C-alpha positions as CSV (number, residue, x, y, z in Angstrom):
1,M,0.0,0.0,0.0
2,T,1.0,3.7,-0.4
3,L,1.0,6.1,2.5
4,T,1.1,9.8,2.1
5,F,1.9,12.2,4.9
6,L,2.7,15.9,4.9
7,L,6.2,16.4,6.5
8,D,7.8,19.8,7.0
9,P,11.6,19.8,6.7
10,T,11.7,23.4,8.1
11,G,9.5,22.6,11.1
12,P,10.7,22.6,14.7
13,D,10.4,18.8,15.1
14,P,12.7,16.3,13.4
15,L,11.2,14.5,10.4
16,Y,11.1,11.1,12.2
17,Q,9.0,12.6,15.0
18,Q,6.6,14.2,12.5
19,L,6.3,10.8,10.7
20,Y,5.8,9.0,14.0
21,G,3.0,11.4,14.9
22,A,1.4,11.1,11.5
23,I,1.3,7.3,11.6
24,R,0.1,7.2,15.2
25,S,-2.7,9.6,14.3
26,A,-3.7,7.5,11.3
27,I,-3.8,4.4,13.6
28,L,-5.9,6.1,16.3
29,S,-8.3,7.6,13.7
30,G,-8.9,4.3,12.0
31,Q,-7.3,5.3,8.8
32,L,-4.9,2.4,9.4
33,A,-6.8,-0.6,10.6
34,P,-5.7,-3.1,13.2
35,G,-3.7,-5.8,11.6
36,E,-3.1,-3.8,8.4
37,R,0.4,-4.2,6.9
38,L,2.6,-1.2,6.4
39,P,5.0,-0.6,3.5
40,S,8.7,-1.4,4.4
41,S,10.8,1.4,5.8
42,R,12.7,1.6,2.5
43,T,9.6,1.8,0.4
44,L,8.0,4.4,2.6
45,A,11.2,6.5,2.6
46,A,11.3,6.5,-1.2
47,S,7.7,7.5,-1.5
48,L,8.0,10.4,1.0
49,G,11.4,11.6,-0.3
50,V,13.1,11.2,3.1
51,S,16.1,9.2,4.3
52,R,15.5,5.6,5.4
53,S,16.8,6.5,8.8
54,T,13.8,8.8,9.2
55,T,11.3,6.0,8.6
56,T,13.3,3.5,10.6
57,L,13.4,5.8,13.6
58,A,9.6,6.4,13.4
59,F,8.9,2.7,13.1
60,D,11.1,1.9,16.0
61,L,9.3,4.4,18.3
62,L,5.9,3.0,17.2
63,L,7.1,-0.6,17.8
64,V,8.4,0.3,21.3
65,E,5.1,2.0,22.2
66,G,3.0,-0.9,21.0
67,Y,1.3,0.8,18.0
68,L,3.1,-1.5,15.5
69,T,4.2,-5.2,15.6
70,S,6.9,-6.8,13.5
71,R,6.7,-10.3,12.2
72,L,10.0,-11.9,11.3
73,G,10.2,-12.1,7.5
74,A,6.6,-10.9,7.1
75,G,6.8,-7.2,7.6
76,T,5.4,-4.6,9.9
77,Y,1.7,-4.4,11.0
78,V,-0.7,-2.2,12.9
79,S,-1.2,-3.8,16.4
80,T,-4.5,-5.3,17.1
81,E,-4.4,-4.2,20.7
82,L,-3.5,-0.5,20.9
83,P,-1.9,1.0,24.1
84,E,-4.9,3.3,24.6
85,R,-7.3,0.4,24.7
86,Q,-5.2,-1.4,27.2
87,L,-5.2,1.6,29.4
88,E,-9.0,1.8,29.1
89,A,-9.4,-1.8,30.1
90,S,-7.0,-1.5,33.1
91,P,-8.7,-1.4,36.5
92,A,-5.6,0.0,38.2
93,G,-5.1,3.7,38.8
94,P,-7.4,6.7,39.1
95,A,-9.7,7.6,36.3
96,A,-8.4,10.2,33.9
97,P,-10.3,13.5,33.9
98,A,-12.4,14.3,30.9
99,A,-10.6,16.2,28.2
100,S,-13.0,19.1,28.7
101,T,-12.2,19.4,32.4
102,A,-11.0,23.0,33.1
103,Y,-8.8,23.5,36.1
104,P,-8.6,26.9,37.8
105,L,-4.9,27.7,37.2
106,S,-3.2,30.6,38.7
107,D,-1.4,33.0,36.4
108,Y,1.9,31.2,37.3
109,G,0.3,27.8,36.5
110,R,-1.1,29.1,33.2
111,R,2.3,30.4,32.2
112,I,3.9,27.1,33.0
113,A,1.2,25.3,31.0
114,E,1.9,27.5,28.0
115,T,5.6,26.9,28.3
116,G,7.2,24.5,25.8
117,A,9.7,21.7,26.7
118,L,11.6,22.5,29.8
119,R,14.6,20.6,28.6
120,V,16.2,20.1,25.2
121,A,14.9,16.7,24.1
122,A,17.1,14.3,22.3
123,A,16.7,10.7,21.3
124,S,18.8,8.3,23.4
125,A,21.8,6.9,21.7
126,P,24.9,4.7,22.6
127,I,27.2,7.7,22.1
128,A,25.4,10.5,23.9
129,F,26.9,13.9,23.2
130,M,23.6,15.6,24.1
131,H,24.3,15.4,27.9
132,A,26.0,18.8,28.0
133,G,26.5,18.9,31.8
134,G,26.9,15.2,32.5
135,P,30.0,14.5,34.6
136,A,32.0,11.3,34.5
137,L,30.1,9.5,37.2
138,D,32.2,6.4,37.0
139,Q,35.2,8.5,38.3
140,F,33.4,9.7,41.4
141,P,35.1,8.4,44.6
142,L,32.1,6.5,45.7
143,D,34.1,4.5,48.3
144,V,35.1,7.8,50.0
145,W,31.5,9.1,50.0
146,R,30.2,5.7,51.4
147,A,32.8,5.8,54.2
148,L,32.0,9.4,55.2
149,T,28.2,8.5,55.2
150,Q,28.8,5.5,57.4
151,R,30.9,7.5,59.8
152,C,28.3,10.2,60.1
153,L,25.6,7.6,60.8
154,R,27.9,5.7,63.2
155,N,28.9,8.8,65.2
156,G,25.3,9.8,65.5
157,N,26.1,13.5,65.0
158,V,23.6,14.1,62.2
159,P,20.4,15.9,63.4
160,L,17.3,13.7,62.7
161,G,14.8,16.5,63.4
162,Y,14.2,19.8,61.7
163,E,17.2,22.1,61.2
164,E,16.5,25.4,63.0
165,D,18.4,27.4,60.5
166,A,16.7,27.3,57.1
167,R,20.0,28.4,55.5
168,G,21.4,24.9,56.1
169,Y,23.9,22.9,58.0
170,S,26.4,25.4,59.6
171,P,29.6,23.3,59.1
172,L,28.7,22.9,55.4
173,R,28.2,26.7,54.9
174,A,31.6,27.3,56.6
175,A,33.3,24.7,54.3
176,I,31.7,26.3,51.2
177,A,32.7,29.8,52.3
178,E,36.3,28.7,52.6
179,Y,36.2,26.8,49.3
180,V,34.7,29.5,47.1
181,S,37.0,32.1,48.7
182,R,40.1,30.0,47.7
183,V,39.1,28.8,44.2
184,R,36.7,31.6,43.0
185,A,37.8,34.7,44.9
186,V,34.3,35.0,46.4
187,T,34.1,37.3,49.4
188,C,31.5,36.1,51.9
189,H,30.8,35.0,55.4
190,P,29.1,31.6,56.1
191,D,26.0,33.5,57.3
192,Q,25.5,34.8,53.7
193,I,25.2,31.2,52.3
194,V,21.9,29.5,51.8
195,I,22.0,25.8,51.0
196,V,19.5,25.0,48.2
197,G,18.3,22.0,46.2
198,G,20.5,22.7,43.3
199,S,21.0,25.8,41.2
200,Q,17.4,25.6,39.9
201,Q,16.0,26.2,43.3
202,A,18.3,29.2,43.7
203,L,16.9,30.6,40.5
204,D,13.3,30.1,41.7
205,L,13.9,31.7,45.0
206,T,15.5,34.7,43.3
207,A,12.6,35.1,40.9
208,R,10.1,34.7,43.7
209,L,11.7,37.4,45.8
210,F,12.8,40.0,43.3
211,V,10.7,39.6,40.1
212,N,7.1,40.8,39.7
213,P,5.0,40.2,36.6
214,G,6.0,42.7,33.9
215,D,9.5,43.4,35.4
216,R,12.3,43.4,32.9
217,V,14.8,40.6,33.3
218,V,17.9,40.4,31.1
219,I,18.9,36.9,29.9
220,E,21.8,35.9,27.7
221,E,21.1,35.2,24.0
222,P,21.7,32.3,23.6
223,G,21.3,31.3,27.2
224,Y,20.4,28.7,29.8
225,L,16.8,27.4,29.3
226,G,16.3,26.7,33.0
227,A,16.7,30.4,33.8
228,R,14.5,31.6,30.9
229,H,11.7,29.3,31.9
230,V,11.8,30.2,35.6
231,F,11.7,34.0,35.0
232,G,9.1,33.6,32.3
233,A,6.9,31.6,34.6
234,Y,6.9,34.4,37.1
235,G,5.7,36.8,34.3
236,A,9.0,38.6,33.7
237,D,9.4,40.7,30.6
238,L,12.5,38.9,29.2
239,V,15.1,41.0,27.5
240,P,17.6,38.8,25.5
241,V,21.0,40.5,25.3
242,P,23.6,38.9,22.9
243,V,26.9,37.4,23.8
244,D,30.1,37.2,21.8
245,E,33.5,35.7,22.4
246,A,34.0,37.9,25.4
247,G,30.7,37.1,27.0
248,L,27.6,39.3,27.6
249,L,27.5,42.5,25.6
250,V,27.3,44.9,28.5
251,D,27.0,47.8,26.2
252,G,23.8,46.3,24.9
253,L,22.1,46.4,28.3
254,P,19.2,48.8,28.7
255,R,20.1,52.0,30.6
256,S,17.3,51.6,33.2
257,G,14.2,49.7,34.0
258,V,15.8,46.3,34.5
259,R,15.1,44.4,37.7
260,L,17.6,41.5,37.3
261,V,20.4,40.2,35.0
262,H,21.0,36.5,34.8
263,T,24.5,35.6,33.5
264,T,26.9,32.7,33.3
265,P,30.2,34.6,33.2
266,S,32.7,31.8,33.9
267,H,31.6,29.6,31.1
268,Q,28.6,31.0,29.2
269,F,26.0,28.5,28.4
270,P,25.9,27.3,25.7
271,T,28.6,29.3,23.8
272,G,31.4,28.6,26.3
273,A,32.5,32.3,26.3
274,V,34.2,33.7,29.4
275,L,33.1,37.2,30.4
276,S,36.2,39.4,30.3
277,L,37.4,41.3,33.4
278,A,36.7,44.6,31.7
279,R,33.1,43.6,31.1
280,R,32.7,42.2,34.6
281,L,33.7,45.5,36.1
282,A,31.4,47.3,33.5
283,L,28.5,45.0,34.4
284,I,28.8,45.7,38.2
285,A,29.0,49.5,37.5
286,W,26.0,49.3,35.3
287,A,24.0,47.4,38.0
288,D,24.8,50.0,40.6
289,R,23.7,52.8,38.3
290,A,20.6,51.0,37.2
291,G,19.6,49.8,40.7
292,A,19.5,46.2,39.3
293,L,20.6,42.9,40.8
294,V,22.9,40.5,39.0
295,L,22.5,36.7,39.4
296,E,25.9,35.1,38.8
297,D,25.4,31.5,37.8
298,D,28.8,29.9,38.3
299,Y,27.7,26.3,37.5
300,D,31.0,24.7,36.2
301,S,33.6,27.3,36.9
302,E,36.0,24.7,38.3
303,Y,36.8,23.4,34.9
304,R,39.1,25.8,33.1
305,Y,41.9,24.4,30.9
306,S,44.0,27.5,30.1
307,D,44.9,30.8,31.6
308,R,44.1,31.8,35.1
309,P,40.4,32.0,36.1
310,I,39.0,35.5,36.3
311,P,37.6,36.3,39.8
312,A,33.9,35.8,40.2
313,L,31.7,38.8,39.8
314,Q,30.7,38.5,43.4
315,G,34.3,39.0,44.6
316,L,34.5,42.2,42.5
317,D,31.2,43.6,43.7
318,R,31.4,46.4,46.3
319,H,27.8,47.6,46.1
320,G,25.9,44.5,47.2
321,R,24.4,44.0,43.7
322,V,25.5,40.4,43.0
323,L,23.9,37.1,44.1
324,Y,26.1,34.1,43.5
325,V,24.8,30.6,42.6
326,G,26.9,27.5,42.8
327,T,26.1,23.8,42.5
328,F,27.7,20.4,43.2
329,S,25.7,18.7,40.4
330,K,28.6,19.1,37.9
331,V,31.6,18.6,40.2
332,L,30.1,15.6,42.1
333,F,26.9,14.0,40.8
334,P,23.5,15.4,39.8
335,G,21.5,13.2,42.1
336,L,23.0,14.9,45.1
337,R,20.7,18.0,44.5
338,L,22.7,20.4,46.7
339,G,23.8,23.8,45.7
340,Y,24.2,27.2,47.4
341,L,23.1,30.8,47.0
342,I,25.3,33.5,48.3
343,V,23.5,36.8,49.0
344,P,24.4,40.3,50.2
345,T,24.2,40.6,54.0
346,A,21.2,42.8,53.9
347,L,19.2,40.1,52.1
348,V,20.1,37.1,54.4
349,G,17.0,37.2,56.5
350,L,14.6,37.6,53.6
351,V,16.1,34.7,51.6
352,S,16.3,32.5,54.7
353,R,12.5,33.0,55.4
354,A,11.7,32.3,51.7
355,K,13.8,29.1,51.9
356,W,11.9,28.0,55.1
357,L,8.6,28.5,53.4
358,T,9.7,26.5,50.4
359,D,11.0,23.3,52.1
360,R,12.3,24.2,55.6
361,H,15.8,23.0,54.7
362,A,17.9,20.7,52.5
363,P,18.5,17.1,53.6
364,L,20.8,17.1,56.6
365,L,22.6,13.8,56.1
366,E,23.8,14.7,52.7
367,Q,24.9,18.2,53.9
368,A,26.9,16.6,56.8
369,V,28.7,14.2,54.4
370,L,29.4,16.9,51.9
371,A,30.8,19.2,54.7
372,D,33.3,16.4,55.6
373,F,34.0,15.7,51.9
374,I,35.1,19.4,51.4
375,R,36.9,19.9,54.7
376,E,39.0,16.8,54.4
377,G,40.2,17.8,50.9
378,H,38.3,15.2,48.9
379,L,36.5,17.8,46.8
380,G,39.7,19.5,45.8
381,R,41.4,16.3,44.9
382,H,38.4,15.1,42.8
383,V,38.2,18.4,40.9
384,R,41.9,18.3,40.1
385,R,41.6,14.8,38.8
386,M,38.5,15.6,36.7
387,R,40.1,18.8,35.3
388,T,42.9,16.7,33.9
389,L,40.5,14.0,32.6
390,Y,38.1,16.5,31.0
391,A,41.0,18.5,29.4
392,A,42.2,15.3,27.7
393,R,38.6,14.5,26.6
394,R,38.1,18.0,25.3
395,A,41.4,17.8,23.3
396,C,40.3,14.4,21.9
397,L,37.0,15.9,20.8
398,I,38.6,18.9,19.1
399,Q,41.1,16.8,17.3
400,A,38.5,14.3,16.2
401,L,36.3,17.1,14.8
402,A,39.2,18.6,12.9
403,R,40.3,15.2,11.6
404,H,36.9,13.9,10.4
405,L,35.0,17.1,9.6
406,G,37.8,19.5,8.7
407,D,36.7,23.0,7.7
408,R,33.1,22.0,7.8
409,V,33.1,22.5,11.6
410,R,33.9,25.5,13.8
411,F,33.9,25.3,17.6
412,L,33.6,28.0,20.2
413,G,34.5,28.3,23.9
414,G,36.7,25.3,24.1
415,Q,38.8,26.5,27.0
416,S,36.5,25.6,29.9
417,G,33.5,23.7,31.0
418,M,32.1,20.3,30.1
419,H,30.7,20.8,26.6
420,L,31.6,22.3,23.3
421,L,29.4,24.4,21.0
422,I,30.0,23.7,17.3
423,S,28.8,25.2,14.1
424,L,28.5,22.4,11.5
425,E,28.2,23.1,7.7
426,S,26.3,20.1,6.4
427,G,23.8,21.6,3.9
428,L,21.1,19.8,5.9
429,P,18.4,21.2,8.2
430,D,19.1,20.6,11.9
431,C,16.3,18.1,12.3
432,E,17.8,15.9,9.5
433,V,21.3,16.1,11.1
434,L,19.8,15.0,14.4
435,A,17.9,12.1,12.8
436,R,20.9,10.9,10.8
437,A,23.1,11.1,13.8
438,T,20.6,9.1,15.9
439,A,20.4,6.5,13.2
440,E,24.2,6.2,13.5
441,G,23.9,5.8,17.3
442,V,25.0,9.3,18.1
443,G,22.9,11.7,20.2
444,L,23.2,15.4,19.6
445,A,21.4,18.4,20.9
446,S,20.6,21.4,18.7
447,A,21.5,24.8,20.1
448,A,18.3,26.3,18.6
449,P,16.2,26.0,21.8
450,Y,18.7,28.1,23.7
451,Y,17.9,31.2,21.6
452,A,14.9,33.3,22.7
453,R,14.8,34.8,19.3
454,S,15.7,33.4,15.9
455,A,18.5,30.8,16.0
456,P,21.2,30.3,13.4
457,G,21.1,26.9,11.9
458,G,23.8,24.2,12.2
459,Q,24.8,24.8,15.8
460,F,25.0,21.8,18.1
461,V,26.0,21.3,21.8
462,L,28.4,18.4,22.4
463,G,28.8,17.2,26.0
464,Y,32.0,15.2,26.4
465,A,32.9,15.0,30.1
466,H,31.1,11.7,30.6
467,L,32.5,10.0,27.4
468,T,35.7,8.1,27.1
469,E,38.2,9.1,24.5
470,P,37.5,6.0,22.3
471,A,33.8,6.8,22.5
472,I,34.4,10.4,21.5
473,E,36.5,9.4,18.5
474,E,34.0,6.8,17.4
475,G,31.1,9.3,17.9
476,I,32.7,11.9,15.6
477,V,33.5,9.2,13.0
478,R,29.8,8.3,13.0
479,L,28.7,11.9,12.9
480,A,30.9,12.6,9.9
481,R,29.4,9.5,8.2
482,A,25.9,10.7,9.0
483,V,26.3,14.1,7.4
484,A,28.2,12.8,4.5
485,G,25.3,10.7,3.2
């Protein structure tokens, strides 16, 4: 049989996802009957004018979800028992509300409902470059962490009740204050530190306390999706300001009327640019003149592979305008869900009360173990090991890109962090590059979602920290093969 579907190569979704949705809709509407045989992936690809990888990926998704079945040597058929019917027949679980049910959402809830994907989606693949912030979890000293945890429990010095101070475990705040002072030139007292559930909670607390609906908030263009969505959910009027090779274009900031600036100065996400010292000083001076706050998101500042690190904005601030966010998700492991927010002294009480209302305090056992991990030097040793490891993996990635893609690829911001932004000249739309790479077993993430305005084509974010050098080399070989076809 011949199937005809309308696919848009210029659309926001990859072609294989469009085809998957079209076939699924045809099955659910009855256009394709239960038990009906589908054309082969090769035949369908030829009739639609797409690559075979596009039809293969769509078929694979439908097979996994139960809409299609495959009979060895006999072809692919529409399932006789669809997933929706199995759900209808299942007695387990609460009944789903009717499609017409209207819930009374708050303005905040409505804005979240209208928000698109909160993360950049990418198909899973054996060689997954799409994990831009994924650390090498197999290198984490789990035996040390386990021993410290057992010691804390054995000594019985971990509070089992509520922590009276919503800012968090005092020994951990002291350890963090000493650590950031030494490695990031941050100037603070432990009393200024609030332990949070990762950097995302720090963003949410900041937005809740300092942003009203309609307030202007500057975000980097391109920039971190998590920040854009948080401030957008609170109704901020987002003002994207471009970045270049020296970071945020401070000269492009509005002269007044801005409540907050979110920036990733040590390793701009996703370009990898480092905000120059001159622009750091200019940004602080601008914030003081404009009466605005600056939220410095220093999410992977430990990993810099050349030159001396530039001091954090917070350490340069003499006007109490900078709030500093740090996280342990990148240097230790994401499942820890511990980060910290450093605030000016005048704001300590306010932020502490807001934290208490949110969740009282972060988990105490993990805080106690982390405090010992930092104080006894394990964090410093682990960061030094990972810096050496990641530098080697970064060099391997750059060499592999140059060797297998030559002048078809440019890369930016390769001197720090755990990912690389590349510009790839393939002559293909991004969705086709993603589909072809996935068919080769390589997962990529397009940089397009990180742009609040129109995005240039051909930009991709490659996370490398969690991949071995052989996997990186093989991944780029496969990518080159994918875009050559």
